[in-house]
N, C-alpha and C positions, 0 to 999 in steps of 0.2 A: 108889514113892511112898507115903507115907503117909497117911489118910482126911485129916489137917488140912492136908496141902499138897495134897492133891486137889479138897476143898471150895475151898479159897483159889483154884486154877485155875481153878475152873468159875465161879468168881463174878465173875473177871477179865473170862473169856470172855463171860459175859452184861452186864457192866455197861459194856465200853469201847466196843463198837459203839455202845449205845444214847446214849454222850455224843456218840461223832463224829456220829450222827445228828442229835441235837440241834441242835450247832453248823452242820451244814449244809443243816438242815431248808427245805424250801419251803413257803411259806405260798401256800395254794390261797385264790384270791380269793373272798369272798362274790358270790353271782350276786343279792343284794338291792341295791337300787339307794341311792346314796347322798343320804341325804335332805338336801334344802336348808333344810327347817323342820322341827325336831321339835315336833310339838304332836299332840293330839290334837283334829282338825280336824272341824265338823260344814258350815261352809259358808264359802266362800271369793267375794269379789269382787275385782275389779279395774278401776281406774278408769283413765283416758285416759292419766295418766301414769304408767303400770304400779306404783303403789302398790298393794299387798296388804291387802285387810280379811281378817281372819280372826273368825269366831266358832267358839271351842272349845268342847269337851263339856262342859266346867265353866262355862260361862256368861260367860267373857269373850270382848273382843272385842281385837285387834290389830292393828296397822297397822305393816306393814314396807315400806322404801321400795324402788325398784326394783332397787337392789344388795342384796336381800332382808336389809337390818339392820333390827331391831326399832327403831323411833321412839316409839309411843305404846301403851299398853295402856287399856282401861278394864273397871274390875272392882265390881261394886256389887251382892253377893248379897241386898240387900234389895228391890231392884226386882222380883225373879222372873226367870221362864226367860225367855230369849229365845229366839224358835223362828226367826228370820230377820232378817237385814240386806241393807239394799238400799243402793249407794254410787254410784247411778248420778249422783246429786249429793254429792259429796264433801264440799261444804262444809255439807250437812245430810243427812246420813247416818240414814236409817230404821231404827229395830230395833222389831219387833214383840213386843210379851210377851200371847201370846195368853191365858194364864189370868187375865189381870187386864184383857183389852180395853183394852190401852194399846199408847201409839206413844209410844217415845222418839227425840228428835231430838240427833245430836251433831255435832259442828263436826269439820273435819280434824285436829285434834289429840287427838279422842276426849272432848270436852269436853262436859257436857249442855249442850244450848242451851233446850228445853224438852221438856215430856211433856204430850201428849193422851190423856184420858182419854175413850174413847170411851163409856163408860157413862154420864156426863154429856149425852150426845148421844141421838139416838133409834135408833142403831145397836148392837145389841147382839148379843153371841156372833158376832162377826167372823174369819173364819177366816184370812184374806191380806190384804196389804196390796202395795203396790207405788209407787214414786215413777214420775208420768206426765211424759211428754215435756216439758210445758209447765211442772212443778215443782211441781206438784199433787201429790193423793194418791190414788191408786185404793185401795177398799177393797171386800170381797165381804159383802154382806148378807146372809146364807141364808136367815133368816127370809122375807123377801121376794123370794129368789132373784134378785139383781141386785147387777149393778155399781154402783159409787158413785163418782165424784170430789168430794174434798173439798178447804177449806184447812185450813192449819195451827190454825184454829179448831173446825174440825170442821163447818161450813157445807157443805152440799150443793149442788153446782154442775153437776151431771150426773147423771143416774139414766138406767139401760139399760132395755130392756125386759126384762120379767121373763125369765129362761132359761126357765122351764115352758111357757113359749108356743114354743116349739121343740121339746116333746117329747122333752126332755134327762133327764126324772128330776129326782130330787134332787141336786143340786150342791154339793160339799162341798169345795173346793178349799184346798188348802196352799201353792199357788207361784201368784203371780202376777208376770208382768215383763212391761213394755214396752219396745221399741226398734224404731227404722225405721216408726215409725208402724203398727207392729202390737205388741197387748196380745195375750200367751200366758198361760192360765192350766190348771194342773194339777189335776186330781182323781185319786185314784188307781185306783176303779173305773170310770170314765168314760172316761178319756184327758186327750188334750192339745185345748183349747179354744181357737181363735183367734178374735180378734176386731181391728176397726179401730181407730185412735185415739180415736173418738167413742164405743166401747164396743158398737158394733154386731155382735152375732154371725155369724161368718162360714163356720165348717165345725167337725167334731171331726173329732180323729185318733184311733182307737179303739186307742191306744197304751197297756196298762196296766201299775199298779204303776209307773209314773215315778217316781224319787224326786230327780230333779234335771234343771232345764232352763235354757237359754240361747238367745236369738235373736241369731244373727249373721248379718248381710247376709239371704239367700233360704233360710238352713236353721236349722233348727229342731236343736241338739243335746241328748241327753240321756243317762241312764246308766238300764239296766234290767236286774234281775234279774244285776246285776254286770257286764254289758256294755256299750260303749258303742256310739252308734247316731248318724247324720243323716238328717233329712227333709228334702228340699225341698219349701216351700210352694205353689210352682206345680206342678212337675212331680209332685209327689204318690208320690216315689219315698224309700224307705227303705232305706238301706245301713250295714252294719255299719263302724265306724271300727275300721281297726286301728292301735292303739295299745299299745308293751309298757307295760302298767301292771298286772301283776300284784299285786294285795295293795291294789288303790286301786279305790276305789268310785266317785268322781265327777272330775269334770274341768272346765276352762275352758278356752276356747279365745281368744286374740289375735292379731291377724297378726304378730305377733312369736314367740309362745310358747304352748307347751300346759302348763297344770299341772294335775298329778295329784297327788289329795288323798285322806284318808283318815285311820283313828283312831291310825295310827301316825306320820302328818307328811305334808310336801307336798315332791314335787320339781319343777322346772322345766327345762323339756325345748326348744330351739330348734326352731322351725319349719323 
């Protein structure tokens, strides 16, 4: 066999097996979960009809229906950065624009209803807001260290005792939520503060660096240092939640589903 024939033979030996391997190749499935929604997500809210409201990291608000189909989108770069949304009342979705001390209210199609400029009231540098169970608005006034319930015009309807009276130090919450006659407030340095629905301070749960919270029945669900936990508010018990959610930093619970989400997107798992 001359050198030319030898080279041709060796090339055939090398090429033919690789061709056969390509035709019969077994694809190894990815261990990454299949995303139901692909968006860079900062916050998720779920209403009673399982509609999903998403605040993206690029300042859009999206509404998906219970079949995970996108129905409406709100995108207005001129209003400033939206730091939180509250869809407790899906007919009046609260959007908080902290840098401008402003509350934007959207309807269930994500159309603008009205805007409340808190700078025109006596409440300056508000740090967090939430929908109350009687369809008013809770705000936290860091200057006076009080919770205040206001109407849509910014009129104060109720003011709590000063939190400094409870020797809590300076409170600077980023999250407020009211559910089942309990108001929950998160200060990353102090922990989770519990109030009744009249704004009366009840106790503090010293869990710091909490970056998400949800009140559900007698439990508070929250994420901390990339892990998920539940806290029973009457038994004072903290337990880790074993959810297969690697790569996701936050979650929401409903009676039917668990929603895991983060900067890659969202997956929904049946309970």
